[in-house]
N, C-alpha and C positions, 0 to 999 in steps of 0.2 A: 504494500500500500504506500507507494511513494507519492506523498502529497506535500503541498506547501504547508509546513507546520508553523504555527505561530508559537513563539517561545516566550510566554509570559503567563502570569497568574490571573485567574478569573474569580470574581466575587461569588460567593455561595450564599444563598438565602434559604430559609427554612422551607419555603415552597414558592410556587409561581406567583401567588398573590402578593407575597412580601416583596418580590422584585418590582412588580408594577406599582405597589403602594409606597415604595421607598423604605421598606423595612430594614431591620438590622442585618448586617453582614455577619455570618457566623463562622466563615472559614474562607480561605483562598486556596485554589488548586491550580495546578499546571494545566493549561489548555491542551486538549487533544480532540481529535475528531475520529476516534476509533470506531464509531458506529456508522460512519459514512459508507456508502456503496457506490459503485460505478453504474450510472444510469444510461450509459452509452455515449454520453457527451461530457459529463462532469461527475466529480465526487460530490455527493449530496446526501442529505437525510430528509427527504420529503419535500423539498422546494428549492427553487433557484436561489442560490446564495445562502442557503441554510445548511447548517452542519450540527451534528450531535456527537458528543463524546461521553465516556463513562469512566469514573474512577471511584476509589474507595478511601474514606477517611480513616485515620488511625483508630478511631473509636468504633469502626465497623460499619458506619453508615455509608450508603451509596450516593453518589453525586452524578446527576445528569447535567452535562454541559451543553448549553445552547450557543452555537456560534453563528455569526452572520458576516457576510461580505458587503452588506449594504451600508453606505455612508450614512452617518448619523445614528446608527444603531450600535449597541454595545453587546459584547458577549457576556453571558451570565450563566449561573448554574443554580441548581436546586437539589435539595435532599429528596431522595425517592426510596421506596421500600425495596427489599430484595426481590419481591415478586415483580415490581415495575421494572427493575433493572434487568431481570431475566427476559421479560417481554421485549424490552428495547433491543437486547442482543438478538433475540429470535427474529424480530421484525426487520432488523438490518441485514440478517443473513450472515453476520460475522460470528458464527458459532465457535470459531477457533479461540475466541476470547475465553470461553469456558475452560479451556485447557491451561490457562495461566494460573499461577499461584494466587494472584490478587482476587480472582473470581472463582476460586475452588468451591466456596459456599454456594455460589449460583449453580455450579455444575451438579452439586448434590441436590439442590432444589429442583433442577431440571429432571434428574433421574427419579426423584420422588413424585413430581407432579405430572409429568408428561405421560400421556397414554401412548404406549408403544404399539407399533404395528405387529399384527400376528405374523409369525414366521411361517413360511411355506415349508411343508415337508419335502425333503429332497426327493423322495419317491414320486410324489405328485408332480413335481417340477420335471423330473426325468421322463415321466409318462407323457406329459403334455408336449414334450419335444419330439416324441416318436410319431 
């Protein structure tokens, strides 16, 4: 994922409302856009000039980073639940993040919550090939 990475810290708010209402900043995290995906033209997370990243605070809380390329708008971040963090990873298709040490808890959550596809019997598969 070779992208133009911004090397600075982003203000973290308790939730989205606190960002828009000018609430207290509770942490600062390094910007990343690890939830971006290639849409055929750009690295994005759901809109032109929009990006998302994910990180974890030392106290175990997850932080969703909202990035923007638009002039006059600022990057910001919010605290989200482990369930929301997992959903953001799944929606982005960047499931390799679940293999990292930082997101090991989310991998366990994935294994616990996700309904797995029923495996085909090898015999049934071989018979269907004949």
